[in-house]
ROSE-750540 format. One record per atom (N, C-alpha, C): z, y, x. Coordinates in steps of 0.2 Angstrom, whole numbers, plus 2048, in hexadecimal, padded with zeros to 3 digits. Each point is the difference from the previous one (the first is absolute). Layout:
residues N
ZYX
...
//
This chain:
residues 443
54032F1B3
7FC7FB7FB
7F9803800
7FF805804
7F9803800
7FA7FB804
8037FD804
7FD7FC804
7FE7F97FD
8047FE7FB
8017FA7FD
7FB8027FA
7FF8057FD
7FC8027FA
7FA800803
7FE803805
7FA800804
7FC7F9800
8057FC804
7FD7F8800
7FF7FD7FB
8048007F9
7FE7FD7F9
7F98047FE
801808802
7FB8027FB
7F87FE805
7FF7FF806
7FC7FE804
7FC7F97FE
8057FE7FD
7FF7F6800
8037FC807
804805803
8017FB806
8077FD800
8027FC7FA
8067FF7FF
8047FA805
7FB7FF803
8037FB807
803804806
8018067FF
802805805
8078037FD
8017FE7FB
8068037FC
8067FB803
7FF7FB802
8057FD803
803803808
7FC802802
7FF803808
8058067FF
7FF8037FA
803808800
8068007FF
805805803
8087FF7FE
8008027F8
8057FD7FF
8048017F9
803806801
8008057FA
803807800
8097FE7FF
803804804
8068007FE
8048037FA
7FB8047FE
8008037F8
7FC8007FC
8018007FB
7F98017FA
8038037F9
7FA8027FD
8028047FB
8017FB7FA
8068007FB
8017FD7FB
8038037F9
7FE7FD7FA
8058037F9
8067FE800
8058047FF
8067FC802
8058037FA
8047FD7FE
8068037FB
807801805
8068047FE
8047FF805
8057FF7FC
8067FD805
8057FD7FD
8068067FD
7FF805803
8058077FE
7FD8047FA
7FB7FE7FD
7FC8017F9
8017FB7FA
8027FA802
8007FC7FB
8048037F9
805805800
8028027FB
7FD8057FB
7F9802803
7FE8077FE
7FD8017FA
8017FB7FD
7FE8007F9
8047FD7FB
8067FF802
8067FF7FB
8018047FA
7FF7FC7FC
8018047F8
7FA8027FD
7FA7FE803
7F98007FC
7FE7FC7FE
7FD8007FA
7FB7FA7FE
7FB7FF804
7FC7FB800
7FC7FC805
7FB805801
7FD8017FA
7F8805800
803807803
805800800
802808802
8007FF809
7FF7FC802
8047FE807
7F7800805
800805803
7F9801804
8007FE807
7FC7FA801
7FF7FE805
7FE806807
7FE8057FE
7FC804805
807803803
8058017FD
806803802
8057FA806
7FE7FB7FF
8017FA806
7FD7FD805
7FC8007FF
7FB7FC804
7FD805805
8017FE807
7FE804804
7FC7FD806
7FC805803
7FC7FC806
803803806
8037FB804
803800805
7FD7FD808
802801805
7FF7FD807
8057FC7FF
8007F9803
8057FB7FF
7FE7FC806
8057FE803
7FF7FA807
7FE7FB7FE
7FA7FD802
7FD7FA800
8057F9802
8017FB7FB
8067FC7FF
7FE7FC806
8057FB802
8007FB803
7FD7F9800
7FB7FE802
7FC7FB7FE
8037F7801
8007FD7FB
8047FB801
7FD7FA800
8027F8801
7FD7FA7FF
7FC8007F8
7FB7FE800
7FE7FF7FA
7FD8077FC
800805803
7FF8067FE
7F8803802
7FE8057FD
7FB804802
7FF8067FF
7FF804807
7FE80A7FC
7F98017FF
7FF8027FA
7FA8027FE
7FF807801
7F9803801
7FE805800
7FD8027F9
8038047FB
7FF8017F9
7FB8047FF
7FA7FE7FE
7FC8057FF
8008017F8
8037FE7FB
7FF8027F9
8057FC7FB
8048027FD
8057FD7FB
7FF8027F9
8057FE7FC
7FF8047FA
8078017FC
8008017FA
8078017FD
8017FA7FA
806800801
8007F77FB
8098047FC
8027FF7FA
8058047FD
8077FE804
7FE7FB806
8077FF803
801805804
7FA804802
801805804
8048067FB
7FE8017F9
8028057FC
8087FD7FF
8027FB7FF
8087FE800
804801807
7FC800805
803802806
802808800
7FB8047FE
7FF806800
8058047FC
8017FC7FA
8068037FA
8077FC800
8017FB808
8057FE800
8037FA7FA
7FB7FE7FB
8027FC7FB
7FC7F8801
8057FC7FD
8047FE7FC
808802806
7FD7FF807
806802803
7FD802807
802805806
7FE802806
7FF7FA802
7F9800803
7FE7F9804
803801807
804806802
8057FF806
8047FB800
8037FD7FB
8037FA7FD
7FD7FA804
7FA7FE7FC
7FB7FB804
801801807
7FE806804
800801807
8077FD802
8038037FE
8087FE804
8017F87FF
7FF7FD7FA
8027F9800
7FC7FC804
7F9802802
7FC7FC803
800802807
802805802
803803806
8077FB804
8047FD7FC
8057FC801
7FF7F9801
7FA7FE7FF
7FE7F8801
7FE7FF807
7FF804803
7FE7FE807
801805807
800800804
7FF804805
7FB805800
7FA7FC7FE
7F8802802
7FF8047F7
8047FE7FB
7FE8037FB
804807800
803802802
806805801
7FB807802
7FA7FE801
7FB805802
7FF8027FA
8017FF7FA
7FD8017F8
8058057FE
807800802
8038047FC
803806805
7FB8047FD
800807803
8018067FA
803806804
7FD8057FA
7FB8037FE
7FC7FD7FF
7FA8017FE
7FC7F97FE
7FB8017FB
7FD7FB7FE
7F8801800
7FC7FD804
7FA8007FF
7FC7FB7FC
7FD8037FA
7FF7FC7FC
7F77FE7FE
8007FE7FB
7F97FB800
8007FA800
7FC7FD7FC
8007F9800
7F87FF7FE
7F9801803
7FD7FF802
7FC802806
7F97FD803
7FE802805
7FA7FF801
7FC802805
7FA7FD801
7FF804808
7FF7FB804
7FE804807
7FF7FB806
803802805
7FE7FD806
8077FC805
7FF7F8801
806800805
802803806
805804800
800802808
8057FB806
8057FC7FC
8047FC805
8027FB7FB
8027FA804
8017FC7FE
8057FC803
8097FD7FD
8047FE803
8017FA801
8047FC804
8007FA803
8007FB7FA
7FC7FB7FF
7FE7FB7FD
7FB8017FB
7FD805801
7FA8027FC
7FA7FD802
7FC7FC7FF
7FA7FD800
7FA8027FD
8017FF7FA
7FB8027FB
7FD8077FF
804806804
7FB8067FE
802803807
7FB805803
7FF803806
8008087FF
801803805
7FE807800
7F8801801
7FF8057FB
7F98017FF
8007FC7F7
8027FB7FE
7FF7FE7F9
7FF8057FC
7FC8017FB
8008037F9
8027FC7FB
8088057FF
8037FB7FA
8018047F9
8037FC7FB
8048047FA
8067FC802
8058027FD
8087FC800
8028027FA
8027F87FD
8038007F9
808802802
8058017FA
807802801
8057FC800
7FD7F9801
8087FB800
802801806
807801802
8037FE805
8057FB7FF
8007FB803
8037FA802
8037FE805
8077FE800
8037FC807
7FE7F9801
8017FD7FB
7FE7F97FF
8037FA804
808803801
8057FC803
8047FC7FB
7FE8017FA
8047FB7FB
7FB7FC7FC
8027F97FD
7FB7FC7FF
7FE8047F7
8038037FF
7FD8037F9
7F98047FF
7FF802806
7F98037FE
7F87FB802
8037FA804
7FB7FB803
7FB7FE7F9
8018007FA
7FB7FE7FC
7FD8067FC
805806801
7FE8067FC
802805804
7FB803805
805805804
8038057FC
7FE8027FB
8028067FA
8087FE801
8027F97FF
8077FD7FE
803801808
800803804
8037FF807
8068067FF
8067FF803
8068027FF
7FE807805
7FD800803
800807803
7F98037FE
7FC7FF7FB
7FB8057FE
8008067FE
7FC804802
7FF8077FF
7F98027FF
7FE8087FF
7FC8027FE
800804806
7FA800805
800804806
7FD8077FD
805804803
7FE8097FE
8048007FA
8047FD7FE
8048017FA
805800802
8027F8801
8077FE804
8007FE805
7FC801806
800800807
7FD809800
801800807
7FD808801
7F97FF804
800806803
7F87FF806
7FA7FE7FB
7FF8047F7
7FA7FC7FD
7FA804802
7FC7FF7FB
7F8801801
7FD80A800
8058027FB
7FE8067FF
800804808
7FF7FF804
801801808
7FB800806
800802803
7FA800806
8007F8803
8067FF800
8017F8803
8067FB7FC
7FF7FA7FF
8047FD7FB
8037F9804
8057FF800
8037FA802
8017FA7FC
7FC7FC7FF
8017F97FB
8007FA804
8017FB7FD
8027FA801
7F87FC801
7FF7FD805
7F87FE800
7FD7FC7F9
8067FC7FE
7FD7FC7FA
7FF8057FA
801806801
7FC8067FB
7FA800801
7FC7FF806
7FA803800
7FB7FB7FE
7FB8037FD
7F97FC7FD
7FA806804
7FB7FB800
7FA805800
7FD8057FD
800806803
7FC8057FB
7FA7FD7FD
7FC8027FA
7FC7FF7FD
7FB804803
7FB7FE803
7FB802804
7FB8067FD
7FF7FF7F7
7FC8027FE
8038087FD
807802800
8038047FE
802805807
8008087FD
803805805
8087FE801
803804805
808800801
8037FE7F9
7FF8077FE
8048037F9
7FE7FA7FB
7FB7FD7FF
7FF7FC7FB
8037FA802
8007FE807
8037F9800
808800801
803807801
807800800
8037FF7F8
7FB8047FB
8058007F9
8017F97FC
7FB7FC801
8027FA7FC
8067FA801
803801807
8057FC802
8067FE7FD
8068057FD
8047FD7FC
7FF8007F9
7FA8037FD
8017FE7F9
7FA7FB7FF
7FA800804
7FE7FB800
8037F97FF
806800805
8017F8802
8078007F9
8038057FF
8048007FB
7FD7FC7FA
7FB8037FE
7FB7FD7FA
7FE7FB7FF
7FE7FE807
7FD7F9802
8077FB7FE
805801803
8067FB800
8017FF7F6
8038057FF
8008027F8
7FD7FE7FC
7F87FF7FF
7FC7FF7FD
7FD7F9800
7FD7FF808
7FB7FB802
8067FA802
804800804
8047FC803
8047FB7FC
8017FB802
8047F97FD
807805800
802803806
8068047FF
8008057FC
7FC8037FC
7FF8037FB
7FE7FF7FA
7FC8027FD
7FC7FE7F8
7FC7FA800
7FD800806
7FC7F9801
7FA8017FB
7FD806800
7FB8027FB
7F97FB801
7FF7FD7FA
7F97FC800
7FA8027FB
7FA7FE802
7FB8027FB
8028017F9
7FD8067FF
8018017F7
8068027FD
806801806
8058047FE
8008067FF
8038017FA
8008087FD
807804803
7FE804804
804804806
8028087FC
8068017FF
8018057FE
803805806
7FB804803
801805805
8038057FE
808802801
7FF808801
801803804
7FE806800
7FD805804
7F97FE805
7FD7FE7FC
7FB7FC803
7FB805804
7FF806802
7FD802802
803803807
8077FF801
804802804
8007FC806
805800806
8007FE806
8017F7800
8067FE7FB
7FF7FB7FF
7FB7FC7FB
8008037FB
7FC8007FA
7F97FE801
7FD803805
7FA800800
7FD7FB805
8047FD804
7FF7F9803
8017F97FB
8068017FB
8017FC7FD
7F97FF7FA
7FD806800
7FA8007FD
7FA7FB801
801803807
7F87FD803
8037F8801
8057FF801
8027F7801
7FF7FD7F9
8018037FB
7FF7FE7FA
7F77FE800
7FC8067FF
7FA7FF800
7FD7FB804
803800807
7FD7FC805
8017F7800
8068007FC
8037FA800
7FF7FD7F9
7FB8047FB
7FE7FD7FA
8048007FB
8058057FF
8068017FC
7FD8057FC
8038047FA
7FE8057FC
8078047FF
7FF807805
803805801
8018037F8
8068027FE
8018067FB
802806804
7FC805802
803805803
8038077FD
807800802
8038067FC
7FF805805
7FF8067FE
800806804
8038067FC
800806803
8038077FC
7FB8047FF
7F9800801
7FD806800
7F87FB7FF
7FB8057FD
7FA7FF800
7FD7FF806
802804805
7FD7FF808
8037F9803
8047FD800
8047FB801
7FC7F97FC
8008027FB
7FA7FB7FC
7F8800801
7FF805803
7F97FF804
8007FD805
806800806
8017FD806
7FF7F87FE
8047FE7FC
8007FB7FD
7F87FC7FF
7FE8037FB
7F87FF7FF
7FD7FF806
801804805
7FB800806
8017F9803
8077FF801
8017F9803
7FE7FA7FC
7FE8017FA
7FD7FA7FD
8057FE7FA
8058037FE
8047FE7F9
7FD8047FB
8017FC7F9
7FE8027FA
8078007FB
8037FE802
8068007FA
805804803
8018067FD
804807804
8038047F9
808800803
8038047FC
804806801
7FE8067FD
802808803
8068007FD
8057FD801
8078027FF
8038077FD
7FC805804
8028077FE
7FB8027F8
7FB7FE800
7FC8017FC
8027FE7F9
8027F9802
8037FB7F8
8088027FE
802804805
8068037FE
8077FB801
8007FB804
8047FA800
807804803
8058007FD
807801802
8057FB7FE
8017FC806
8047FA7FF
8088037FF
802804802
8078027FF
8008067FB
8047FE7FB
8018067FC
806805802
8057FF806
804803803
8027FF806
804802805
8037FD806
8037F8800
8017FE7F9
8037FA800
7FE7FC7F9
7FC8017FC
7FB7FD7FD
7FA7FF801
7FF7F97FE
7F77FF801
7FE7FE7FA
7FA8017FE
7FA8017FA
7FE7FA801
8017FB7FD
7FF7FA7FE
7F88007FC
8018057FC
7FA8017FB
7FA804806
800802805
7FB800804
8007FB806
8047FB7FF
7FD7F9806
7FC7FC7FA
8018027FB
7FD7FB7FB
7F8804800
8018067FE
7F8804800
7FC7FF806
8057FF806
7FB7FF807
7FE7F9800
8047FC7FF
7FD7F87FE
7FA8007FB
8008047FC
7FB7FF7FA
7F8803804
802806804
7FC803802
7FC7FB806
8027FC804
8007FB805
7FB7FB7FD
8027FD7FA
7FE7FA7FC
7F88027FE
8028077FE
7F98027FF
7F9801804
803801806
7FB801805
7FE7F9804
8057FA7FF
7FE7FA803
7FE7FC7FB
7FF8017FA
7FD7FC7FB
8077FC7FE
8058017FF
8077FC7FF
8037FE803
800800807
8047FE804
804805804
8087FD802
805803802
7FE800809
805804802
7FE800808
8047F7802
7FB7FD804
8037FB805
806803805
7FD805801
804803808
8028087FE
805801800
801808801
803801806
7FA805805
802804806
8048057FF
8077FF801
8058067FF
801803806
800807801
803804805
8038077FE
8008037F9
8038047FF
8067FF7FF
8047FB7FE
8068007FE
8048027FB
802803800
8088027FA
7FA8027FA
7FB8057FF
7FD8047FD
7FC7FA7FB
7FD7F9804
7FB7FC7FC
8037F97FF
8067FD804
8007FB801
8037FB7F9
8038057FB
8007FD7F9
7FB7FD7FA
7FC805804
7F67FF7FC
7FF7FB803
800800807
7FC7FC805
8057F77FD
8048007FF
8047F97FE
7FE7FD7FA
7FE8067FA
7FF7FF7FA
7F97FE7FF
7FD803802
7F67FF801
7FE7F9804
8047FE804
7FD7F9805
8017FA7F9
7FB7FD801
7FE7FA7FD
8067FB801
8007FC7FA
8057FA800
7FF7FB806
804800807
8007FC803
7FD806808
7FF8067FE
7FE805804
804802805
7FD803805
805802807
8008077FF
805803803
8018067FF
80280180A
7FB804804
8017FE808
801809800
807800804
802807801
801804808
800805801
801802806
800808800
804804803
801807801
8048037FB
7FD8017FB
8058047FA
800807802
7FA804800
800805802
8018057F9
8037FE7FC
8028057FA
8088007FF
8037FB804
8077FD7FF
8017F7801
806800804
8017F9802
8047FE7FA
8058027FD
8027FB7FA
7FC7FF7FA
7FE7F9800
7FB7FE7FA
8047FE7FB
7FE8027F9
8017FF7FB
7FD7FA7FB
8017FD7FC
7FA7FC7FE
8057F87FC
7FC8017F9
8047FC7FB
7FD7F8801
8087FD802
7FD7F9803
7FE7FB7FA
8008037FB
7FE7FA7FC
7FA7FE800
7F9807803
7FA7FE800
7FF7FD807
804800805
8017FC806
8027F87FF
8057FE7FC
8037FB800
7FD7F97FB
7FE8057F9
7FF7FC7FB
7F87FF801
7FD803805
7F9802800
7FD7FB808
8057FD803
7FF7FE805
7FE803806
8008067FF
7FD805807
803800807
7FE802805
8037FF807
800808801
804803805
800805804
8007FE805
7FC803806
7FF7FD806
801807806
8077FF802
7FF806806
7FC800805
7FC804803
7FB800806
801806804
8017FF807
800804805
7FE800804
7F9805803
7FC7FF804
7FD7FA801
7FF7FC806
7FC7FB802
8007FD807
7FF7FA801
8027FD804
7FB800806
7FF7FE807
7FB801804
7F97FE7FD
8007F97FD
7FB7FC7FD
7FC8057FA
8078027FC
7FC8037FB
7FC806802
804804804
7FD806803
7FB7FE803
7FF7FB804
7FB801803
7F77FC7FC
8037FD7FB
7FB7FF7FC
7FC8057FC
8068057FD
7FE8067FE
7FB806804
8037FF806
7FC803805
7F87FF800
8017F7801
7F97FD800
7FC8027F9
8018007FD
7FD8037FA
7FE806800
803806804
7FD806800
7FA801806
8027FC806
7FC7FF804
7F97FC7FF
8007FD7FB
7F97FB7FD
7FE8047F9
802806800
7FC8057FA
8027FD7F9
8047FC801
8037FE7F9
8048047FB
805803803
8038057FE
800806805
7FF8067FB
800805805
8078067FF
7FF804805
804807802
8008037F7
8058067FF
7FF8047FB
804804803
7FE804805
803807804
7FD8057FA
802804801
7FD8067F9
802806805
805801804
7FF806804
8057FF806
7FE805806
8037FC807
803808803
806801803
803805801
801800809
7FF803802
803802809
8077FF800
8037FB805
807800800
804806801
7FF805801
8038077FE
8028017FA
7FB7FC7FA
8018037F8
8047F87FD
8027FC804
8037FA7FE
8068027F8
804804802
8048037FB
7FD8007FA
7FB805801
7FD8017F9
7FB7FA7FE
7FE7FA804
7FD7FA7FD
8057FE7FC
8067FF804
8067FE7FC
8028017FA
8008097FD
8028017FB
7FB7FF7FA
7FA801804
7F97FD7FB
8027F97FE
8037FD802
7FF7F87FD
8088007FD
805804802
8078007FC
7FE8027F9
7FB806800
7FF8037FA
7FB7FD7FA
7FB7FB804
7FC7FB7FD
7F9804800
7FF805804
7FB804800
7F97FF803
8007F7802
7FC7FE805
7FC7F97FB
7FA7FD803
7FE7FB7FC
8017FA806
8007FA800
8007FB804
804802806
7FD800808
805801805
7FE807804
805802802
7FF808804
8007FC808
7FD804803
7FF7FF807
804804804
8027FD806
801806806
7FC7FF806
7FD804803
7FD801808
806801803
8007FB806
808801804
7FB803806
7FE7FA805
7FB801806
7FB8047FD
7FB7FD7FC
7FA8017FF
7FF8077FF
7FA804802
800807800
7FD8017F9
7FC7FB7FE
7FA8027FA
8017F97FC
7FD8007F9
7FE7FB7FC
7FA7FD803
8007FA7FE
7F97FB801
7FE7FE807
806800804
8007FD806
8027F87FF
7FD7FD805
8037F9801
7FD7FB7FC
7FB8027FF
7F97F97FC
7FE7FD804
8007FA801
7FD7FA804
7FC7FC7FE
7FF7FF7FA
7FC7FD7FD
7FA8037FA
7FD806803
7FC8057FA
7FD7FB7F9
7FB7FA806
7FE7FD7F8
8037FE7FA
8077FD803
8027FC7F9
8038077FD
803806804
8018047FC
7FC8047FA
7F8800802
7FB8037FD
8017FB7F9
8027FB801
8007FB7F9
8048027FA
805804803
8067FF7FB
802808800
7FC805803
801806800
8038027FA
7FC7FE7FB
8038057F8
8067FD800
8037F9800
8068007FF
805802803
7FE7FF807
806804805
8008077FE
7FC8047FD
802807800
8008027F8
8027FB7FC
8008007F7
806805801
806800803
8048047FD
804806805
7F8802804
801807805
7FF8067F9
805804804
8008057FB
8048017FA
8007FB7FF
8037FE7F8
8068057FF
//
């Protein structure tokens, strides 16, 4: 790994393909024999610092259509938090199921799981059948892994019967010094960004693009009022940028004055601080408060000059979903993914069916959508939202911060990169957008 890193840091990427691939590398793992360690605890009491490990693991065999990537940086997503607390199920169930598919996928069924669904790095090796990428290419990776042997995925690869999220439902993820990906996960690294900045948008940027912009999601148009929950967070910060960039009108819901200020820095002006205004959508564990839905809807109309949201960008889930269905305009769209506050949603169906509203489920993105989202990053039209960066050794603390919502935007992780600030290839473009690139820093 030392020789590979030296070649990359010296700018001699062409030499990477001539160097031996190490037999082992360091990666962040969870262990199958610890899957029951949090049984009986509430989700908030489960501590990723106890379950995430930094291990030395064998380098996996490279198969057809695949690539090994030297990972310079990665990032924390909520799926890594779910993996670390073994919710809603242990990811070893995913790995076991995938391992039964073929002799090649059996590699993934191991007593440890190398996690992580983002990366920026350099291609080390490509397997048979890979023509678009070569060793030395600087890349980022999206997290859609598909087999495409069924007809189901050939209109939209997210519908493939063997669709999985890399690093969550597959092994050998990006929170490591080396990652194994399919070649059709790779995209060019944005040249004006550092390794840690380039690694951070992948999952959330692509997810927000499909959920909000794509015809497979809400199909946002100019002038749409878009209610964005958690507008300064990992997903919401990209939804806010897409809304502003696409001529829509974001109504940003946040939980503190600091998060409201970040939204203003992105260019948003319609902001609801739900903590300051005291919204409580549940009277108790079983009963929602429709008076609070109405108060929330009135506040939105006050900000928009009387308009209800055309689109509600939903990802908190159980805590907010009833309110989201209620406040969407007649004929409006609630587009949902994730459910970080709980998967079992409840809403009053009268407000859905009698007002002709739609609920759309959205999950990550297909290759085309991920490519388009990355292209906007590369052109400096949408910007990374990195607030803090940890070394690989402190990944468990980074995951804990995300689990406890102690972060803003995205939390990055340096894997091979020895320091922040490396990897910029287009300093002129970077200089044009430096303030936007850094607006989440140290928040």
